[in-house]
N, C-alpha and C positions, 0 to 999 in steps of 0.2 A: 503494499500501500504506500511505499515511500512516495513513487511517481505520483499517485494518483493524490496524495497530501501535498505533494510540491506543486501540482496543477491547478489543486484548489485553492492554494494559499498564493500563487503566484499570476495565475488568470482570472481569477473571481474573487479576491483579496479575503476568502472566508480562511477562518483559524482553525474551526472543526466541522467534519461532518456532523449532520443533524440525527437522531433518530436513528434510523435501519439504513440511511442513507450509504455508509462507509461500508457494511456487509452486500449492500445491493451492487456498488460500483467495483469491488472486488470480483463478485461473482460474473460480472457481466465481463470484466478486463481479459477476465480467464477464460471466456468464451462460452458463459452458462446463459441458457435460456431463461427469464424472468416475466411474473406478473408480478405487476407493483401497484398496489392500491394505496393511496398516500391525498390526504385532502388536499384541496387548493390551497397553495402558499408553503406546502409542506417540502417542496424543492424537489418535485418531480424533475424536472428538466435537467438539474445537476446529474441525475442518476444514469442517463445516457450522454450528457455531453461530455463531462469528465474521463468516462470510458472510451469514447468517439477518439479523444482527444491524445490519451494515453494509447489506446490500441492503432492508432492512426503512428505515433513515434515508435511502435514494435514493428511497425513495416506492415500493419493489415489493409492499410487502405482508408477509403471513405465510409463515414454513417450516413445511411438513407434515413431520415426522418421522413414516417407519413403523418402528415397534419390536415386537418378539414378545412382550414381558414386561413384565407390570405391576410386577414389584417394581421394575425398571429405570426406567420411566417414572416411579414416584415418587419415586424418588432421583434422579432427571436435572431433572424438574422443582424439585423443594424445593433442588437445589443451584445451579439459574438463580436461582430467588426470593432465596437468602444474596447472589447476585453482582447483584443489584436490576436482574433481566431477567423483563419479563411472559411467563409460559410457563405452557400448560396442559396437561390429560390429557384423553382421551375414553375410557373403558375402563370394564368392566361394576361396578367399584366404585363408580360416581356413581350418585346416586338421579336420579330425572328432573326434578327441580327442579335439581340441580348440573349434569347435562347442558345443561338450556335456557339456562342460566345462562353456559354454556361457547360454547356457540352462539352466542348473543345478543353474546357478548363477541368471537368471531370475526369476525361479519358487519360489529362496528363497526370494526376495525383497532385492538383492544385490545391481542393476542395476537402477540408476536415469534415464538414456536415452538408447535407444538401436537404433541403426539403421540399417536399412534393407531396400536393394532393393525392387522393387514393385513385382519381380520375387518371392525372395524368400517369401514374407506375404502371396502373396495368393495359397503356397504350404498349402494341408490339414495336414501336419506336424506342419506347423506353426499356422495355423487358429487354430487347436486344442490346442496348447500352450496358444494362446490368449483368447480362449472359459475358460479354466482353469483358467488365472490370473482373466477374468471377475467373474466368479464364487466364486473367493476368495476376491472379491472388491480391485484387486491388479494393475487394468487396467485404469491408470490414464487420458491420454492425446493421441492422432494421431495428428501427423504435419505431412503434407504433403507438402515436399520443391520441388522447382521447377513445382508450379502445373501447369503453362501453358501446360507442357506435357503431361495432359490430354486431350488437345483439338486439333482435326483435324487441326482448325484454327491458333494453335500457330504454332511458327517456329521451334519446336523441338520438333514436335508430337512423344507421344511413344504408341504404343497399350497396354503394359501392364499396363498403367496408367488407363486405360477405366475400369480394374476390382478394381478399388478402390471403387467402388460403395458398395464393401461388407461390407466397414465400415459401412456405415450408415446403412444398410439392418440388419446385425449380430451383431452389436455391437454399435446399437442406443443412449443408455446410456452413450457413452463414448462421451465428449467433443472433435471438430476437427478444427484445425488451417490447411488454405493452405496459402501457400506464393508463389509470385511470384515477379520477376520484370520487367515483360513485359507482358501486355494481353491488347489490344486494346478492346472495346464494344463486339464486335463479341467474342473473346477469353474468355473473362472474362463470358459471359452469358454460353460460353460453360461448364465452369468450375465447374460454380454455379447446372448448369442443370444436369452433369456428378456425380459431388460429393454429388448432393441432399443437396446443404447448399442456399438453398430457406431462410432459417428462418436466416441465420447466419448474423453477424453485418460485414458490410464492412469498411474497414479501408482503405483511398487512400491516399499515399503521394505526395507530388511532385514529377513529374518523374524527376525535373530535374538537371540536375549535373553540377555544376557553374563552377567547377573546371575544366572540359574537355573544351579543346578548339576544336570545329568542324571546318576542312579544309577539299574541297572539290574540285579535278581538273581533268581537261579533261587528259586524258590519251594521251601521246606522245611518249615517250620513257619509259616505266612504270618504267622500274628496276632502270634506269641511277636516274629517279625525285624519286624513293624510297632511292636509296643510297643517294641523295642528302637528302634528308629531313630526314635520321637517321644521317648524318656524320654533319648535319649543325645544327639538334635541341635535337640529343638523344644521340650523342657519350658515349659508355660506358654503357649507360643504359637499362634496361630492357623491351622489347616490345614483342608484337604479331603482326606476319603478316598473313592475312587471303586469303588464296587462292583456289579459286573455284577446282582445280586436284590436285590429287598427283604427276603427275608427272609436275606440276608446283611447287610445294611446295620443290620436291626435287631439282631440277633447283635454285631455288630462293635461295635455303639455300646454295647451294654451290656459287653462286656468292656472297653472302654476305661474305660467311667463306673467298672467296679467297681475299675479300677486306678487310681484318682484322677484319671484325666483329663476333662476335662469335656468331654465329647461328646454329640451328639444325633444323631438320627436322621433323613432326610429321604427319600422316594419319592411314587410320584403316587398309592400305595393309603392314606396317611394322611389323617388326616379334614384337609379345608383349613384350619381353626383352628390344628391343631397346625403343620400347616406353615410356616403364616404366622408364629406364634409362634416355630418354630425359626430360621428365616430370618432373623425380626427380631432376637433372640438374638446370632445368629453376627455380624450386620452391627454391630448397637450396642454387644455386649460385647466384653472383651479376652479373647482366650484359648482360645476356642470351636473345637473339631474338629467341623468337620460330616460323618458318614459316609453318604453318599448314591448314589443312583445318578445318570446323567446327565440326569435330571430337573431337576437340582440345578447352577447354575452359570453360565448365559449372560445374562450383562450384568451380574453380580456385580461392584461398584467398588469393594469392599473394598481399598484400598491395600495394607494389611500381612500379608495371608495368606503367613507366611511358607514353608508348603510344600505339595505337592500329591501326594497318592501313590496308586496305583493297586495294588488286591488281586487284581485280574483284569484280564487284558490286553483294552486296548480292542479295536474293530474294526478303527481303521485310523491310520496317522499325524495326519490332518486334526485327527479326534476327542482323539489325544493329544496334538496339539501345543495344540489351543484350551483344554484341559483343563488341562494345565499350567501353560498360559499366564497361569493367573488367580493363580499366586503371583507375589510379588515385583513389584508394578503399581506399586509407589513407587521401583522400582530397586533397592533394597537387598537383599542375598544372600537366596536362596530355593533351596528345593531339590525336585526333582521326581524322586519313587523309585515305582518300580514293581516289584514282582516276577510272576515269570510262569512256566508249567509248560507241561508237553505238554498236560494237560487243557485247557488256555485255547486251544491251535492246535485241538484236536478241536473242540471245542466252539462256536467261532468259525465252524468249517470247516460244521458240521452245522447251526449257524442259517443260513447262507449257502445251501447244498446244500437243504434244506426250505422256505424261503422261498417265494411265488408268483411271483416274481419270473420277469422272461423271462430266458433263458440268456446273453444279452449283458451284462446287469445283474451275473447273479452271476459271470461271468467276472471284470469290472473289480472287484468285491467281492473276489473271491479274490486280484486282483492287489495291490490296498492292502491286505491282511492280509499276504501275504508280504511286502509291504514293512516293515509293521511287524514280523513277525517277524526281519527282517533286521537291522532296527536291534536290536533286542533280545538277537539272536545276536552282534553286531559285536564283534570284539576290535582294531576302529582307534576311530577318536574319533566319539564317539555325535553332536556337533554338527554335525560337516562330513556324517555321513550324513543328518542331518535337515533340515542346510538344502538339500542335494541333491537331496532329494524335492520339494521346491518349487523347484527350477531355479537355486538359488543355488549358488555358490561361496564359503567362508568366508571374510570378510576384502571381498569387493564391495561397493560403495557403493551409495545408492539410485538407484532408476532416474526420470527422469523422461516418457520417453518408449519405456515396456517393454522398453531396453536398459539394460545394466548402464553406467555411467561410467566403473568402474575394475574390474578382477576381479584379486583377489591369492589366488593360490592358498598355502593353509596346513595343515599336517599336524597339527596339536594347537593344542585350543583352550584347555586348563589348568585347564577346569574342568568336565569329565564325568569319571565315574569311572574309564574307561579311561585316561583321560590323568592321571589324579592318581596312581592305582595300575595301571599297567598289568598286565594279566591274563598269568599264566603260561599257556602253550599247550601241548597235547598233540596229537600226529599220531592223528587218529580214522580214518585212511583204512581201516588193517586191520579195525577195529571195524565203521565202516561197508559194506566187501565182506562179512564174516562175518553182518551184519544182514541184508543183502538175499538174500545167499544162502539163510538159513533161511526168507524168507518165500515165494521161492521153494519151496523145497522140501517145505517143510510143504504147500503148495497142492499143489505135484505129486504128495504122498504120499496126500493125500485131496480133493482137488480144493475144496476150503472155505478161505476167510481168515480171518484169526485177529487179535485186539485186540494191541495192544502188551504186557501181561502176558503172556499166553501165547508169544510170538514171544520173549522176553527169557528165559523159563523154559527154553525149548527151547535155544537159544544156550548159556546159564550150566550146562547139563545137570541141571536139577531135575527130580527123578523125583515129581511130583504126579499127582493122580488125572486130569486132563485130559489129560498125556501120554501117560499110560499108556494113557487111554481109546482113543486117536486113535493107538496103537502109534509116537506120534512121538520114543520115544528110537532108534528104527531109523533114522531120515533121517541121512543123511551128516555135517549140521553140527550134530549134538546133543553140547550141553560143548565146541566149540571156542572159546565165547568165555568161559569159566570165569573168565579174568583180569579179566574187567571188570566193574566196578559196576552195578546198576542204574543210579543217576544218570548214570554216565557214558554207557550205552545210550539214555537217555532223553533227552540232551544231543544224541546222534548221531540219532536218531529225528527232533527240532526240525529239526536243519539239513537233513535230508535230502527233510524237507516244506516246508522253506523255499526250496530249491533246485529241487524237483520231480524229485527222484528217487524218491519215497515218495508215493502217493496214497491215499486214504482210500475204505473199499467199506461200505456199508451191508446189514447183516445183522437180518432180522426174526426174533427166538426163535419156534421153532414153541410152545413151551409157555407163553409168558406175553405172546407177542405184543411186547414189546419192543425197540425199534431200537438195534442195537449199531453202533460203528465199528469197523470192521476196516483192518489194513493191505494193501496191496497196493504192487505194483512200478509205477513211473509212466516215464514217458518217458526224464526224465533219470538213472534208473537203471544203464543201457548203459554209460554213461562210466564210472559212479562203479567197476562191475565189474570194468572192464577196465583198471581203474589208470590212468585218464586224468585224473581230477579227485580233486586232495587235500584233503582233508576236515580242517581245522583248528579245535579246539574251544578253548573257556576251560577251565581247571581249577575247580573249585568253589572260591569264594573262603571263608573260614571267618567268621564274623559277628565273630570278634574281632578281626580288622581293624581295625572302624570304631573309631574312638575318641570319646570323648564331648570335643566341645571348649569352649574356656575361653571363658567371655563374660560380659561385666559385669552384663547383666541381662536375663533373659527377659522378650519383649513390648517391650522397648526399644531395636529395633534401628536407628531413627535418631539415637538418642541415645547410643550408643554410645559415641562419641570427646569427647563433653563432659567437662568440667571438672568437681569437685564441685560447685562453685559453680552452675553451670547446670545441672545435672543436678535440681539442687532446683528452681530455677525452670521446668524442663521439667516436672516432675511436678507441680508446681502447677498449670500453666497444660492440662496432662491432666485435672486434676481439675475445673478452673473449665470447661475444654471440654465436658465430659462432660455438667453440670450443663445447658449452653446446648442441647447435641444434644436431651437429653431434654424440657427443655421446649418444642423446636420438633418434637419428633416426628420426627428426622432421625436418621440413623447419624454417628459424631462426626464422620468424616473428610470429610462435608458442610461441617459449620464452618469446620475447618481442616486439612490434612494435617499428620501427624506432622513430616514433612520439614519444614515451616512452623514449627509451635511447637519444633522445634530449633533452628531459625535464628533466633527469637526467643529464645530461651532463651541462646543464646552470644552475642548482639548485646547484651543487656541494656540496650533503649532507654530513653532517659530523657524522649523526646518524641513526639508524632505524626507528627514530620517524619522521624525517624530512622526509624518502622515503616512509611513508604513504599514503600521500596527492598526491603521482604521479599517474596521471591518468594510469591506467591498471596495475598498482602494487597491486593485490588483498591479502588477509593472506596470501594464501598456497603459493604465489609466494615470497610477503616478507619472509616468512617464511623458505623458501628454497633457496632461491638466496641472501636475503637482504645482508647478510655479506660480502658475494664475489662481489658485486655490489661496497661496499662501499671500499674493498679493491683493484679493480680496479679504482677509483674514486680516491684515494689517491695516485696512480701510479703519477698522473700529466702529 
C-alpha cells in the first residue's frame, strides 16, 4: 500500500484513507474484482482513481470508467486535471476531431482514466479499440459507477447498463469494480448477476450519513411549508427541491424566486441550453436552489448543498436515500426535508398499477412504496428505520466480507425530527375500525366503492349531495366519526394503506371516462376490525415549533467556527478561488473545497512548506496555486 498511500497524499492531498477505502484500493490494485456500496460523499471515486494511477505506474495501462452523465464526466476529468492526472472523456459533446484526438491518446497510452457512457462503450468502434488495448496489455481496469442503474429493481434503471455484461464476456482478464451508493438486497443481487460479479469481493460501508438531519412533515400548504423551511433554516444556502411533475417544478421555482430566493427550474422538458445553463449556475454560484424532477442530481458532486427537500413523496427508499444524499457531501450539517400526504400515496400506487410491467415487478414496487410510507409515518427514529431497510443496524461497523464486523443496537440517533422532538401520539384504533366499517357499509348499501373524501363525509355525518344521492345517511356508521377531524382521518387512511388494511380500487366514470381511485378493504383489515391491531398515530405538529436557528453566516458552514481574522482570510480565499474557477470553466469546489480554504484560513500559513500538510492540497495544486494562496492569505 505504500504506492497507494503516496498517491493519496501527493495527488489528492489526503493523509489517510477513510473507512474501507484502503482495503478496496489494495484489492483492486492487486487485480481483484469488487462490488462497493458506499454512501454519497463517502469517497467512492478514490476507490478506483487511486488504483487506476497505481496500476498504470505498474504498466497495466488505462482505466475505463463507465459513467451515466456528461456533467459528471466533465467535472471529474476537470478535477483530475487539477490534480495533475491525465484523464479524458468520450461523449456527445465532443466534435469529430476532438473524438479522434482522444482515441489517438488512448491508443498511445497517454490517458490514465477515460470516462465513457455505457452507450458509447457498447459501440463496435469502441469495443474494437478496447480489443486492441487488451492485445497490447494496455487495458488495466473497468470501473462501473452508479452500478444500481443495471438493476430493474433499482430506482434509476437504465437499459443500456444491461449490456455491460460484455465486459466480463469479452474482457474476462481485466478486473472490474462496480460502485453505488444505494442498493437494497434485491438490487445488490441483480447487480451481481447482471455484471457477473459472483466472484467479486464485497465492500459494504455503513449507509449512515450522520451529518444529515431527517425531517418529514404532513402536507398542509406545502409551498408555504417549504418557504418557511428555507427562510428559517437555509436562507442564502444551496439546496435542491424535488417535485414529481415538470409543471410543479416551474411553478415552484417561480414562487420561490418571487419570494427572494435564488431558485431555478430543471427538468427534461426544458431546452437543452437552458438546462445546461441552470446546472452550471447551480454548480458555480453560491446559494442557488434548484427545483427539479429526478432528471437532475445523479453524479452532482457539489459538496456544499445544505438541504434537499421533497414536496412530493418519492417512489421508494432507494430514490429517497440517493436524492437526500446529495446534501452535505462535505460532511457539514445538512437537512433532508420531505412533505407527504394521502394524495402522494394514491398517485404513486396508481402509477405502479397502471404501468405495463409484469405483476411480479409491480408487487416489488408496491412493497418498496409501502416501506417508504412506513418511514414517513414512523413515530420512532427515522435513521434507524432507514438503515434497517438496507439491512444495517444503527451503529454497526463497515463490512469487508459482506458481514458486519460489529453490530451495536441503538434506539435514538439524536439527529432526526422524531428524536429531537418526539411526536405526541394518539390512539387511532377506534377511528381505524370506524373508517373500515364505513367503507364496508357504503359498499354493502350500493355495491360501489368510493373515494376518500366521500368516506370521510359519511363517517363525519356530513349531509352532502353525494351522500343524499346514494342514501348513505341511512348506513349505520353515518356520523359516528364526527369527533375526528379530516386531517386525523387522512392520517388513519395513510396508516391503513401502509399496513395493508386498505387497498385501492379503480373506477371509470361513465360520464367523463376519467379513472378514479376508490378505497376497498384489504387482507389486513380483519385484524384491525377485530381489535387485534393497535393503530398509533402522530399528532399534527404545528409549524411554529420550528425555530429559526442562530448562525453566524449563511453559505459559510465550513468557516462558522473561525475567528474574525480567519473569517476575513476565508472570504478573500473564496473570492480568489471564484476567479480561478471561472478562468478554468470549472465549479469552484474542483479547485479547492470550502473545508480546505477554511483550514488554510485558520492555519494562516507563511510558507509553502506549511501548506503541504493541508488536507486537499496535493503536490500539483501546491505547485500551481501555493504562491497565490500565500499572497491572498497575506492580504489580512
